[in-house]
C-alpha positions as CSV (number, residue, x, y, z in Angstrom):
1,M,0.0,0.0,0.0
2,I,1.3,3.4,-0.9
3,G,0.5,7.0,0.0
4,T,-1.3,8.4,3.0
5,P,-4.3,10.7,3.0
6,N,-4.3,14.4,3.8
7,N,-7.7,15.5,5.0
8,G,-10.1,12.6,4.4
9,R,-12.7,14.6,2.5
10,L,-13.6,14.8,-1.1
11,R,-12.7,18.2,-2.7
12,L,-15.6,20.1,-4.2
13,A,-15.3,21.3,-7.8
14,F,-13.8,24.7,-7.9
15,S,-16.5,25.9,-10.2
16,L,-19.2,24.9,-7.7
17,V,-17.5,26.7,-4.7
18,N,-16.6,29.8,-6.7
19,G,-20.1,30.2,-8.1
20,S,-21.5,27.8,-10.5
21,Q,-24.0,30.4,-11.8
22,D,-21.2,31.7,-14.1
23,L,-20.6,28.3,-15.7
24,G,-22.1,26.8,-18.7
25,P,-25.2,24.5,-18.5
26,D,-23.0,21.4,-19.1
27,S,-20.8,22.0,-16.0
28,T,-22.1,19.9,-13.1
29,P,-20.7,19.6,-9.5
30,V,-18.9,16.5,-8.4
31,S,-21.1,13.9,-6.8
32,H,-20.8,13.5,-3.0
33,A,-22.2,10.0,-2.9
34,G,-20.9,7.4,-0.6
35,S,-17.8,5.4,-1.3
36,E,-17.9,3.0,-4.2
37,C,-14.6,1.5,-3.5
38,G,-15.9,-1.0,-1.0
39,A,-13.2,-3.4,0.0
40,I,-11.1,-2.7,-3.1
41,E,-7.5,-1.8,-2.3
42,F,-4.9,-0.3,-4.6
43,T,-1.1,-0.9,-4.7
44,R,1.5,1.5,-5.9
45,E,1.8,-0.5,-9.1
46,D,-2.0,-0.3,-9.6
47,V,-2.0,3.5,-9.1
48,E,1.1,4.1,-11.3
49,A,-0.4,1.8,-14.0
50,L,-3.7,3.7,-13.7
51,V,-2.0,7.1,-13.9
52,S,0.2,6.1,-16.9
53,E,-2.5,4.2,-18.7
54,K,-3.1,5.4,-22.2
55,M,-6.5,5.3,-23.9
56,K,-6.8,2.5,-26.4
57,S,-9.3,2.6,-29.2
58,K,-9.7,0.5,-32.3
59,N,-10.9,3.4,-34.3
60,K,-9.5,6.8,-33.4
61,F,-12.5,8.5,-35.1
62,N,-15.0,6.6,-32.9
63,Y,-15.5,9.4,-30.4
64,K,-18.3,7.5,-28.6
65,E,-16.0,4.6,-27.8
66,R,-13.2,7.0,-26.8
67,C,-15.6,8.9,-24.6
68,E,-16.8,5.7,-23.0
69,N,-13.2,4.6,-22.4
70,M,-12.5,8.1,-21.0
71,M,-15.5,7.9,-18.7
72,E,-14.5,4.4,-17.6
73,Y,-11.0,5.7,-16.9
74,I,-12.3,8.7,-15.0
75,K,-14.6,6.4,-13.0
76,R,-11.6,4.2,-12.1
77,L,-9.6,7.3,-11.2
78,R,-12.5,8.5,-9.0
79,L,-12.7,5.1,-7.4
80,C,-9.0,5.2,-6.7
81,I,-9.2,8.8,-5.4
82,R,-12.2,7.9,-3.1
83,W,-10.2,4.9,-1.8
84,F,-7.3,7.2,-1.1
85,Q,-9.6,9.7,0.5
86,E,-11.0,7.1,2.8
87,L,-7.5,5.9,3.6
88,E,-6.7,9.5,4.0
89,G,-9.5,9.9,6.6
90,E,-8.2,6.9,8.5
91,Y,-4.7,8.3,8.5
92,A,-6.0,11.7,9.4
93,F,-8.0,10.2,12.4
94,E,-4.9,8.2,13.4
95,Q,-2.8,11.3,13.0
96,E,-5.2,13.3,15.2
97,K,-5.0,10.6,17.8
98,L,-1.3,10.6,17.6
99,R,-1.2,14.4,17.7
100,S,-3.6,14.5,20.7
101,A,-1.5,11.8,22.5
102,L,1.6,13.7,21.6
103,E,0.1,17.0,22.8
104,L,-1.0,15.3,26.0
105,T,2.4,13.7,26.5
106,E,4.1,17.0,25.6
107,R,1.8,18.8,28.0
108,R,2.7,16.3,30.7
109,C,6.3,16.5,29.8
110,Y,6.1,20.2,29.8
111,E,4.4,20.2,33.2
112,M,7.0,17.7,34.4
113,E,9.8,19.8,32.9
114,M,8.4,22.9,34.5
115,A,8.0,21.1,37.8
116,L,11.5,19.6,37.4
117,K,12.7,23.0,36.3
118,N,11.1,24.7,39.4
119,K,12.4,21.8,41.6
120,D,15.8,22.2,40.0
121,E,15.6,26.0,40.6
122,E,14.6,25.4,44.2
123,M,17.3,22.8,44.6
124,N,19.8,25.1,42.9
125,L,18.7,27.9,45.3
126,I,19.0,25.5,48.3
127,I,22.3,24.2,47.0
128,L,23.4,27.8,46.4
129,E,22.3,28.8,49.8
130,L,24.0,25.7,51.3
131,R,27.1,26.5,49.3
132,N,27.0,30.1,50.4
133,S,26.5,29.1,54.0
134,L,29.2,26.4,53.5
135,A,31.5,29.0,52.1
136,S,30.7,31.4,54.9
137,L,31.0,28.6,57.4
138,Q,34.3,27.5,55.8
139,E,35.5,31.1,55.9
140,Q,34.3,31.5,59.5
141,L,35.9,28.1,60.2
142,V,39.2,29.2,58.6
143,K,38.9,32.5,60.4
144,E,38.2,30.7,63.7
145,E,41.0,28.2,63.0
146,S,43.3,31.0,62.2
147,E,42.2,32.8,65.4
148,K,42.5,29.5,67.3
149,K,45.9,29.0,65.8
150,A,46.9,32.5,66.7
151,A,45.4,32.0,70.2
152,M,47.2,28.6,70.5
153,D,50.4,30.3,69.4
154,S,49.8,33.1,71.8
155,L,48.9,30.5,74.5
156,V,52.0,28.5,73.7
157,K,54.0,31.7,73.8
158,E,52.2,32.6,77.1
159,K,52.9,29.2,78.4
160,E,56.5,29.5,77.4
161,A,56.6,33.0,78.9
162,R,54.8,31.6,82.0
163,D,57.3,28.8,82.2
164,S,60.1,31.2,81.7
165,I,58.4,33.5,84.3
166,E,58.0,30.5,86.6
167,R,61.6,29.6,86.0
168,S,62.6,33.2,86.5
169,K,60.3,33.3,89.5
170,A,61.9,30.2,90.9
171,S,65.3,31.7,90.3
172,L,64.1,35.0,91.7
173,S,62.6,33.1,94.7
174,E,65.9,31.4,95.1
175,E,67.7,34.7,94.7
176,L,65.1,36.3,97.1
177,D,65.7,33.5,99.6
178,K,69.4,34.1,99.1
179,V,68.8,37.8,99.4
180,R,66.6,37.2,102.4
181,A,69.3,35.0,103.9
182,E,71.8,37.5,103.0
183,L,69.5,40.2,104.4
184,D,69.1,38.1,107.5
185,S,72.8,37.7,107.7
186,A,73.2,41.4,106.9
187,N,70.6,42.2,109.6
188,Q,72.5,39.9,111.9
189,R,75.7,41.6,110.9
190,I,74.0,44.9,111.3
191,E,72.8,43.8,114.7
192,S,76.3,42.6,115.5
193,I,77.7,45.8,114.0
194,N,75.2,47.7,116.1
195,D,76.2,45.8,119.1
196,M,79.8,46.3,118.2
197,Y,79.0,50.0,117.5
198,K,77.4,50.2,120.9
199,L,80.4,48.4,122.3
200,L,82.7,50.7,120.3
201,Q,80.6,53.7,121.5
202,E,81.0,52.4,125.0
203,Y,84.6,51.7,124.3
204,N,84.9,55.2,122.7
205,S,83.3,56.7,125.7
206,S,85.6,54.7,127.9
207,L,88.4,55.8,125.7
208,Q,87.2,59.4,125.9
209,I,87.0,58.9,129.6
210,F,90.4,57.3,129.5
211,N,91.6,60.1,127.2
212,S,90.2,62.7,129.6
213,K,91.9,60.8,132.3
214,L,95.0,60.8,130.2
215,Q,94.6,64.5,129.5
216,T,94.1,65.0,133.2
217,D,97.2,62.9,133.7
218,V,99.0,64.8,131.0
219,T,97.8,68.0,132.6
220,A,98.9,66.6,135.9
221,A,102.1,65.5,134.2
222,H,102.6,69.0,132.7
223,E,101.9,70.4,136.0
224,T,104.3,68.0,137.4
225,I,106.7,68.9,134.6
226,K,106.2,72.5,135.4
227,R,106.6,71.7,139.0
228,C,109.6,69.6,138.1
229,E,110.9,72.5,136.0
230,K,110.4,74.6,138.9
231,E,111.9,72.1,141.1
232,R,114.7,71.7,138.4
233,L,115.2,75.3,138.5
234,A,115.2,75.0,142.1
235,A,117.3,72.0,141.8
236,V,119.6,73.8,139.4
237,E,120.0,76.1,141.9
238,N,120.5,73.2,144.0
239,L,122.3,71.5,141.0
240,H,125.0,70.4,142.7
241,N,123.0,69.3,145.4
242,L,120.6,67.6,143.6
243,R,122.5,66.0,140.6
244,G,121.8,62.7,141.8
245,E,118.2,63.5,142.2
246,H,118.3,65.2,138.9
247,K,119.3,62.1,136.9
248,S,116.6,60.0,138.6
249,L,114.0,62.6,137.8
250,Q,115.2,62.8,134.2
251,D,114.7,59.1,133.8
252,Q,111.2,59.2,135.2
253,L,110.4,62.1,132.8
254,T,111.7,60.1,129.8
255,S,109.6,57.1,130.7
256,S,106.5,59.3,131.2
257,I,107.0,60.9,127.8
258,A,107.4,57.4,126.1
259,S,104.2,56.2,127.8
260,Q,102.4,59.3,126.6
261,D,103.5,58.6,123.0
262,G,102.2,55.1,123.2
263,V,98.9,56.3,124.5
264,M,98.7,58.8,121.6
265,K,99.4,56.0,119.1
266,Q,96.7,53.8,120.7
267,K,94.3,56.8,120.5
268,D,95.0,57.2,116.8
269,A,94.5,53.5,116.1
270,L,91.2,53.6,117.9
271,L,90.1,56.6,115.9
272,N,91.0,54.9,112.7
273,E,89.1,51.8,113.7
274,V,86.1,53.9,114.6
275,A,86.2,55.6,111.1
276,C,86.4,52.2,109.4
277,L,83.5,50.9,111.4
278,R,81.5,54.0,110.5
279,M,82.3,53.4,106.8
280,E,81.2,49.7,107.0
281,L,78.0,50.7,108.8
282,H,77.2,53.2,106.0
283,Q,78.0,50.5,103.4
284,I,75.7,48.1,105.2
285,K,72.9,50.7,105.2
286,D,73.3,51.2,101.5
287,D,73.2,47.4,100.9
288,R,70.0,47.1,103.0
289,D,68.3,49.9,101.0
290,Q,69.3,48.2,97.7
291,Y,68.0,44.8,99.0
292,Q,64.7,46.4,100.0
293,Q,64.3,47.9,96.5
294,Q,65.0,44.5,94.9
295,A,62.5,42.9,97.2
296,Q,59.8,45.5,96.2
297,S,60.6,45.0,92.5
298,L,60.3,41.2,93.0
299,A,57.0,41.7,94.7
300,V,55.7,43.8,91.7
301,E,56.9,41.1,89.3
302,A,55.3,38.4,91.4
303,S,51.9,40.4,91.1
304,K,52.4,40.6,87.4
305,Y,53.0,36.9,87.2
306,K,49.8,36.3,89.1
307,E,47.9,38.6,86.6
308,L,49.4,36.6,83.7
309,A,48.3,33.4,85.3
310,T,44.8,34.8,85.5
311,N,44.9,35.9,81.9
312,S,46.1,32.5,80.7
313,S,43.2,30.9,82.3
314,G,40.8,33.3,80.4
315,L,42.6,32.5,77.1
316,E,42.2,28.8,77.8
317,E,38.5,29.3,78.4
318,K,38.3,31.4,75.1
319,C,40.1,28.6,73.2
320,L,37.7,26.1,74.7
321,S,34.7,28.1,73.6
322,Q,36.1,28.5,70.1
323,G,36.8,24.8,69.8
324,N,33.1,24.2,70.7
325,Q,32.0,26.7,68.0
326,I,34.3,24.9,65.5
327,Q,32.7,21.6,66.4
328,I,29.2,23.1,65.9
329,L,30.3,24.4,62.5
330,H,31.6,21.0,61.6
331,D,28.2,19.5,62.5
332,Q,26.4,22.1,60.4
333,L,28.7,21.4,57.5
334,A,28.0,17.7,57.8
335,V,24.3,18.3,57.8
336,A,24.6,20.6,54.7
337,E,26.6,17.9,52.9
338,R,23.9,15.3,53.7
339,K,21.2,17.7,52.4
340,L,23.3,18.3,49.3
341,Q,23.7,14.5,48.8
342,M,20.0,14.0,49.2
343,S,19.2,16.8,46.7
344,D,21.7,15.3,44.2
345,T,20.0,11.9,44.6
346,F,16.6,13.5,44.0
347,A,17.8,15.4,41.0
348,L,19.3,12.2,39.6
349,E,15.9,10.4,40.0
350,K,14.1,13.3,38.3
351,R,16.7,13.3,35.6
352,K,16.1,9.6,35.0
353,E,12.4,10.2,34.9
354,F,12.9,13.1,32.5
355,E,15.1,10.9,30.3
356,G,12.3,8.3,30.2
357,Q,9.7,10.9,29.3
358,K,12.1,12.2,26.7
359,E,12.4,8.7,25.1
360,I,8.6,8.4,25.1
361,I,8.4,11.8,23.4
362,E,11.0,10.8,20.9
363,E,9.1,7.7,20.1
364,L,5.9,9.7,19.7
365,H,7.8,12.2,17.5
366,K,9.0,9.2,15.3
367,C,5.5,8.0,15.0
368,L,4.3,11.5,14.1
369,E,7.1,11.8,11.6
370,D,6.1,8.5,10.0
371,A,2.5,9.6,9.9
372,E,3.5,13.0,8.5
373,F,5.7,11.2,5.9
374,K,2.8,9.0,4.9
375,L,0.6,12.0,4.9
376,I,3.1,13.9,2.6
377,E,3.3,10.9,0.3
378,G,-0.4,10.6,0.2
379,E,-0.7,14.3,-0.5
380,K,1.8,14.0,-3.3
381,L,-0.2,11.2,-4.8
382,R,-3.4,13.1,-4.3
383,K,-1.8,16.1,-6.1
384,K,-0.6,13.8,-8.8
385,L,-4.1,12.3,-9.3
386,H,-5.7,15.7,-9.0
387,N,-3.3,17.1,-11.6
388,T,-4.1,14.1,-13.8
389,I,-7.8,14.8,-13.5
390,L,-7.3,18.5,-14.2
391,E,-5.2,17.7,-17.2
392,L,-7.9,15.3,-18.4
393,K,-10.5,18.0,-17.7
394,G,-8.2,20.7,-19.1
395,N,-8.8,23.2,-16.3
396,I,-6.5,26.2,-15.8
397,R,-5.0,26.0,-12.4
398,V,-5.1,29.1,-10.2
399,F,-2.8,30.1,-7.3
400,C,-3.8,33.0,-5.1
401,R,-1.1,35.1,-3.3
402,V,-1.6,38.0,-0.8
403,R,1.4,40.2,-0.7
404,P,2.7,41.3,2.8
405,Q,2.2,44.7,4.3
406,L,4.7,47.4,3.0
407,A,6.1,50.4,4.9
408,D,4.1,52.7,2.7
409,D,0.8,50.9,3.3
410,S,-1.8,52.1,5.8
411,S,-1.5,50.8,9.4
412,S,-4.7,48.7,9.0
413,N,-4.2,45.0,9.5
414,H,-4.6,42.8,6.4
415,G,-6.6,40.3,8.6
416,K,-9.5,42.7,8.5
417,V,-9.8,42.2,4.8
418,F,-8.6,38.6,4.2
419,S,-8.9,35.6,6.4
420,Y,-7.8,32.0,5.8
421,P,-10.1,29.1,6.9
422,T,-8.4,26.3,8.9
423,V,-10.8,23.5,8.0
424,M,-8.7,20.5,7.0
425,E,-10.6,20.1,3.7
426,Y,-9.8,23.6,2.5
427,L,-6.5,24.2,4.3
428,D,-4.2,26.4,2.3
429,R,-6.7,26.3,-0.6
430,S,-9.4,28.8,0.5
431,I,-9.6,32.5,1.2
432,D,-12.3,34.6,2.7
433,M,-12.7,38.3,2.0
434,T,-14.8,40.9,3.8
435,H,-16.0,43.8,1.8
436,N,-18.6,46.3,2.8
437,G,-19.7,44.1,5.6
438,Q,-20.2,41.1,3.3
439,K,-18.1,38.0,3.4
440,H,-17.0,36.3,0.1
441,S,-15.4,32.8,0.1
442,F,-13.2,31.5,-2.7
443,I,-11.4,28.2,-3.2
444,F,-8.4,27.7,-5.5
445,D,-5.7,25.2,-6.1
446,K,-3.4,26.9,-3.6
447,V,-3.6,30.0,-1.4
448,F,-0.4,31.7,-0.2
449,M,-0.6,33.9,2.9
450,P,1.5,37.1,3.1
451,D,4.3,35.4,5.2
452,V,5.0,32.7,2.6
453,S,8.5,33.0,1.1
454,Q,9.5,33.0,-2.6
455,E,11.0,29.5,-2.2
456,E,7.8,28.0,-0.8
457,V,5.9,29.5,-3.7
458,F,8.3,28.1,-6.3
459,V,8.1,24.6,-4.7
460,E,4.4,24.5,-5.6
461,I,5.1,25.2,-9.3
462,S,8.4,23.3,-9.7
463,Q,6.7,20.3,-11.1
464,L,5.0,22.5,-13.7
465,V,8.4,23.8,-14.7
466,Q,9.6,20.3,-15.0
467,S,6.8,19.5,-17.4
468,A,8.5,21.9,-19.9
469,L,11.6,19.7,-19.9
470,D,9.3,16.7,-20.4
471,G,8.0,18.1,-23.7
472,Y,4.8,20.0,-22.6
473,K,3.8,23.6,-23.3
474,V,3.7,25.4,-19.9
475,C,2.3,28.9,-19.3
476,I,2.5,30.7,-16.0
477,F,1.2,34.3,-15.8
478,A,0.6,36.7,-12.9
479,Y,-2.6,38.7,-12.8
480,G,-3.7,41.5,-10.4
481,Q,-4.1,45.1,-9.8
482,T,-1.2,47.5,-9.8
483,G,0.9,47.3,-6.7
484,S,-0.3,43.8,-5.7
485,G,3.2,42.1,-6.1
486,K,3.0,40.5,-9.6
487,T,6.5,41.6,-10.6
488,Y,7.8,40.6,-7.2
489,T,6.3,37.2,-7.7
490,M,7.7,36.7,-11.2
491,M,11.1,38.5,-10.9
492,G,11.7,39.1,-7.2
493,K,14.0,41.8,-5.8
494,P,17.3,42.4,-7.7
495,G,20.4,41.9,-5.7
496,Q,18.7,39.8,-3.0
497,P,19.2,36.0,-3.7
498,D,16.7,34.9,-1.0
499,E,13.9,36.9,-2.7
500,K,14.4,35.7,-6.3
501,G,11.2,35.3,-8.2
502,L,9.7,32.5,-10.2
503,I,11.5,33.2,-13.4
504,P,15.1,33.1,-12.0
505,R,14.3,30.1,-9.9
506,S,12.7,28.3,-12.8
507,L,15.8,28.9,-14.9
508,E,18.0,27.5,-12.1
509,Q,15.9,24.4,-11.8
510,I,15.9,23.8,-15.6
511,F,19.7,24.0,-15.9
512,Q,20.2,21.9,-12.8
513,T,17.9,19.3,-14.1
514,I,19.7,19.4,-17.5
515,Q,23.0,18.8,-15.8
516,A,21.5,15.8,-13.8
517,L,20.0,14.3,-17.0
518,Q,23.2,14.3,-18.9
519,H,24.4,11.0,-17.5
520,Q,21.1,9.5,-18.8
521,G,22.0,10.5,-22.3
522,W,19.8,13.6,-22.6
523,R,21.1,16.7,-24.5
524,Y,19.2,19.9,-24.5
525,E,19.2,23.2,-26.5
526,M,17.5,26.3,-25.1
527,Q,16.3,29.4,-27.0
528,V,15.1,32.5,-25.2
529,S,13.1,35.6,-26.3
530,M,11.6,38.4,-24.3
531,L,9.0,40.9,-25.4
532,E,6.5,43.4,-24.0
533,I,3.1,44.5,-25.2
534,Y,3.0,48.3,-24.7
535,N,-0.1,50.2,-25.9
536,E,-1.1,47.2,-28.0
537,T,2.3,47.2,-29.7
538,I,4.9,44.4,-29.4
539,R,8.4,45.5,-28.4
540,D,11.5,43.3,-28.6
541,L,13.3,43.7,-25.3
542,L,16.4,41.9,-26.6
543,S,16.8,43.9,-29.7
544,T,20.1,45.7,-30.1
545,N,18.4,48.7,-31.7
546,R,15.7,49.6,-29.2
547,D,14.6,52.7,-31.2
548,S,13.5,50.5,-34.1
549,S,10.5,49.2,-32.1
550,R,9.3,52.6,-30.8
551,F,7.0,55.1,-32.4
552,E,8.6,57.8,-34.4
553,N,6.1,60.5,-35.5
554,G,3.2,58.0,-35.1
555,V,4.9,55.3,-37.3
556,T,6.7,52.3,-35.9
557,G,10.1,51.4,-37.1
558,K,9.5,47.6,-37.1
559,Q,6.2,45.7,-37.2
560,Y,6.0,42.3,-35.3
561,M,3.4,39.9,-36.4
562,I,1.9,37.0,-34.4
563,K,1.4,33.8,-36.3
564,H,-0.1,30.4,-35.3
565,D,0.5,27.3,-37.3
566,A,-1.7,24.1,-37.6
567,N,0.2,22.4,-34.7
568,G,-0.7,25.1,-32.2
569,N,2.7,26.7,-32.2
570,T,3.0,30.5,-32.1
571,Q,5.7,32.6,-33.7
572,V,6.5,36.3,-33.6
573,S,8.1,37.6,-36.8
574,D,11.5,39.3,-36.6
575,L,11.7,38.7,-32.8
576,T,15.2,38.3,-31.4
577,I,15.9,34.8,-30.3
578,V,19.0,33.9,-28.3
579,D,20.6,30.5,-27.7
580,V,21.6,30.1,-24.1
581,Q,23.7,27.6,-22.3
582,S,23.6,28.6,-18.7
583,S,21.4,30.4,-16.2
584,R,24.0,33.2,-16.0
585,E,23.4,34.1,-19.6
586,V,19.7,34.2,-19.1
587,S,20.1,36.3,-16.0
588,F,22.1,38.8,-18.0
589,L,19.3,38.9,-20.7
590,L,16.7,39.4,-17.9
591,D,18.6,42.4,-16.5
592,R,18.9,43.8,-20.0
593,A,15.2,43.3,-20.6
594,A,14.3,44.8,-17.3
595,Q,16.2,48.0,-18.2
596,S,14.4,48.2,-21.5
597,R,10.9,47.5,-20.0
598,S,8.4,50.4,-19.8
599,V,7.7,51.4,-16.2
600,G,6.1,54.6,-14.7
601,R,5.0,56.2,-11.5
602,T,1.3,56.5,-10.5
603,Q,-0.5,57.4,-7.4
604,M,-1.0,53.7,-6.7
605,N,2.5,52.4,-7.4
606,E,5.8,54.2,-7.4
607,Q,7.2,51.8,-10.1
608,S,4.3,50.5,-12.0
609,S,4.8,48.1,-15.0
610,R,3.1,49.8,-17.9
611,S,3.3,46.8,-20.2
612,H,2.8,43.1,-20.4
613,F,6.1,41.2,-20.1
614,V,6.4,37.8,-21.8
615,F,9.4,35.6,-21.2
616,T,9.6,32.5,-23.5
617,M,12.1,29.6,-23.4
618,R,11.9,26.8,-26.0
619,I,13.5,23.6,-24.8
620,T,14.5,20.9,-27.3
621,G,15.8,17.6,-25.8
622,V,17.3,14.6,-27.5
623,N,18.1,11.3,-25.8
624,E,21.1,9.8,-27.6
625,S,20.6,6.3,-26.3
626,T,16.8,6.0,-27.0
627,E,16.7,8.6,-29.8
628,Q,13.7,10.1,-28.1
629,Q,13.1,13.8,-28.8
630,V,11.0,16.3,-26.9
631,Q,10.0,19.9,-27.4
632,G,8.8,22.0,-24.6
633,V,7.9,25.6,-24.2
634,L,7.9,27.6,-21.0
635,N,6.0,30.9,-21.0
636,L,6.4,33.1,-17.9
637,I,4.3,36.3,-18.2
638,D,4.1,39.3,-15.9
639,L,0.9,41.1,-16.8
640,A,0.5,44.9,-16.3
641,G,-1.7,45.8,-13.3
642,S,-5.3,46.8,-13.7
643,E,-6.1,50.1,-12.1
644,R,-8.9,52.6,-11.8
645,L,-8.3,56.1,-13.3
646,S,-9.9,57.7,-10.3
647,K,-7.2,56.2,-8.0
648,S,-4.2,56.2,-10.3
649,G,-4.6,59.8,-11.3
650,S,-3.0,59.0,-14.7
651,T,-2.8,61.8,-17.3
652,G,-1.2,62.2,-20.7
653,D,1.0,59.2,-21.6
654,R,0.1,57.4,-18.4
655,L,-3.6,57.8,-19.3
656,K,-3.1,56.2,-22.7
657,E,-1.1,53.4,-21.0
658,T,-3.8,52.8,-18.5
659,Q,-6.5,52.7,-21.1
660,A,-4.5,50.2,-23.2
661,I,-3.8,48.0,-20.2
662,N,-7.4,47.9,-19.1
663,K,-8.5,47.2,-22.6
664,S,-6.2,44.2,-23.0
665,L,-7.2,42.9,-19.5
666,S,-10.8,43.3,-20.4
667,S,-10.2,41.3,-23.6
668,L,-8.6,38.6,-21.5
669,A,-11.7,38.6,-19.3
670,D,-13.9,38.3,-22.4
671,V,-11.9,35.3,-23.5
672,I,-12.2,33.7,-20.1
673,F,-15.9,34.2,-20.0
674,A,-16.3,32.7,-23.5
675,L,-14.2,29.7,-22.5
676,A,-16.2,29.2,-19.3
677,K,-19.5,29.3,-21.2
678,K,-18.0,27.1,-23.9
679,E,-19.1,29.5,-26.7
680,D,-18.3,28.6,-30.3
681,H,-16.5,31.9,-30.8
682,V,-13.7,33.0,-28.5
683,P,-12.5,36.6,-29.1
684,F,-8.7,35.9,-29.0
685,R,-8.1,38.6,-31.7
686,N,-9.5,41.5,-29.6
687,S,-6.0,42.3,-28.3
688,K,-2.4,41.4,-28.9
689,L,-2.2,39.8,-25.4
690,T,-5.1,37.4,-25.9
691,Y,-4.0,36.5,-29.4
692,L,-0.4,35.8,-28.2
693,L,-1.8,33.6,-25.3
694,Q,-4.3,31.8,-27.6
695,P,-2.4,28.4,-27.4
696,C,-2.1,28.8,-23.6
697,L,-5.8,29.6,-23.0
698,G,-7.4,27.5,-25.7
699,G,-4.9,24.8,-26.7
700,D,-3.1,21.9,-25.3
701,S,-0.9,23.8,-22.7
702,K,-0.5,23.4,-19.0
703,T,-1.6,26.8,-17.7
704,L,-1.3,28.3,-14.3
705,M,-2.5,31.8,-13.2
706,F,-1.2,33.6,-10.1
707,V,-3.8,36.1,-8.8
708,N,-2.0,38.6,-6.7
709,L,-3.9,40.6,-4.1
710,S,-3.1,43.8,-2.1
711,P,-3.9,43.7,1.6
712,E,-4.9,47.4,1.8
713,P,-8.5,48.0,2.7
714,S,-8.6,50.8,0.0
715,S,-7.9,48.1,-2.6
716,A,-10.7,45.7,-1.5
717,G,-12.9,46.5,-4.5
718,E,-10.2,45.7,-7.0
719,S,-9.1,42.6,-5.0
720,L,-12.7,41.3,-5.1
721,C,-12.9,41.7,-8.8
722,S,-9.5,39.9,-9.2
723,L,-10.8,37.0,-7.0
724,R,-14.0,36.7,-9.0
725,F,-12.0,36.7,-12.3
726,A,-9.7,34.1,-10.9
727,A,-12.7,31.9,-9.9
728,R,-13.9,32.1,-13.5
729,V,-10.5,31.2,-14.8
730,N,-10.3,28.2,-12.5
731,A,-13.5,26.9,-14.0
732,C,-12.3,27.1,-17.6
733,E,-11.5,23.9,-19.5
734,I,-9.0,24.5,-22.3
735,G,-8.2,21.0,-23.4
736,T,-5.9,18.1,-22.5
737,P,-2.2,18.9,-22.4
738,R,-0.3,17.1,-25.2
739,R,3.4,16.2,-25.1
740,Q,5.4,17.4,-28.0
741,L,7.4,14.6,-29.5
742,N,8.1,16.2,-32.9
743,I,11.5,15.9,-34.6
744,R,13.4,19.1,-34.5
745,T,14.0,20.6,-38.0
746,S,17.2,22.3,-38.9
747,N,15.7,25.8,-39.0
748,S,13.2,25.5,-36.2
749,R,12.3,28.8,-34.6
750,L,11.0,29.8,-31.2
751,S,7.3,29.4,-30.8
752,Y,4.9,30.4,-28.0
753,G,2.3,28.2,-26.7
């Protein structure tokens, strides 16, 4: 089984949704009867065989048989499409279930992620707080340890000082004892000296008494001497008498003098001894005062030592309290580490749970991706079948694009004018417009919202561009009012690769595909021409002499004639045709044509295209191995914008241009209305534009129209007209596209078509 469905509903015919009152009497809406496929199932081979099946008829002129075969083929295609739609419905239901399950799981996962995130944040905050407290505790611990270390050092120093003080105290005590002993001995000596002093004083007094006695004796001796002198004198007188007595007396006197000298010497010795004792007593007093001072200083030092002992006990108590605080901090640190370990365990469990939920989400994502892949494959197959039906019916495909808001636009929101239904059946294919309080709904093959990129737009038409390489005639043209973004869609913005238009991207795809097909034996030749229709006059944009195609005094320098042959090919006489080999050459030609194109400024658009631009590339391919030859034509057309004279304010040449543009677009509308009503006569010759596009609108070409819309509320009227015109175009049947397998002649020229 191949393919997956997209929306599970049968698409209504565009003509019915867009207003079947404008269609011809033969156009009927598609039946909405129940499924006819029953239990029939299709394989990829069946579908491919059905798509690639060719109509077989015994007689090619038997139209009835061919019509019956075609109806039978269409019936089988419808049966296949209905089967795919039913399968699409089942896949859509399964996808919705998967999406709801995924949304529920994602919601749970999101809630769990949010809870886990909140829990992680809480745990991170707790961990941060714990780490901050741990850091502060560690800092405090380091500080306390440093203080403790300093205190211990000071305590050790104090203990050492205390020990040294104790030692010095002991030594001082010993010295004090010695001093006290010496003091006692000194006091004893002092007492003995005092006793001796007293004895000496007594002895001195006795000596003084003895001296006085001696003095009295000396006095008595002097008196005796005097008396003796007198007696000597008396004796001299009695010398002779007393010679004998005189000698005896002289001997006594000598002895008394000798005794007196001895007494004087003894007196001097005693005086000297008294002076020595006085000196020793004074020295002893000085030593006593010194010892008393030393005793006082030792007493002061002893009191200091007692104070140091008291302080050392206080330091010991402080160290003990700091040790208790350090132990408390260690306990707090252990508790914080246990909390941190618990939080890590909880976070690990949550992470495991999150990983499990993540695996479930990944599995759901894989299921969703598989479903989306099947859905995309089914959508591709549906598009292929739909394109096959459209090709069989010959309808013109219509894409709608709303340009984004520009800086110069009014501040109104484009959502007030356009809205886009989100119903699965009409998703990206319907657009609603509100004008004058009335809502208008339209359905097209594709609707592009303003935020869609140029690349996304090109992806939708890339297969159509590929058809030109396969040998089909392809025509893509942009329609809309002036300023709606037609030139931006077709050409893009110059100098900005991301915003290239359909024409540059189509050329890149063509040349890339040609390169890829070379190894399969395909060789291609490309011819390019570019022209514009200005005021109902054809101008060659690649001509080397641009003045030859312009008016000179009302007469043109060169006339270009449009010719159609019996095979439906279109040729323009005397048109410049250039052989190209690469996209760079074509880009150079596009720049050259853009510089030559007629543009002008109006009140509605600063750079308004004043002509219809037609880019044509004819592709001729030959397969050297199979000798198969294909001829394809790619027409990319940027139509001039429709505008109202009341809004554009055109005058002079701009007025003539506007009138010519509106006339050609009106002729295009007449052709579309005639095709929609299936009239016998279609007025292709009413304008150069419709006559040039005759093979695209009424032949065997694959045709796509871009209807471009402006989001401004002031342009709502023109936008509604464009949408209605696009709906009529979408209902037109122009014939079945036919592949060109003609053999290329030696002088083949470029044809439109």
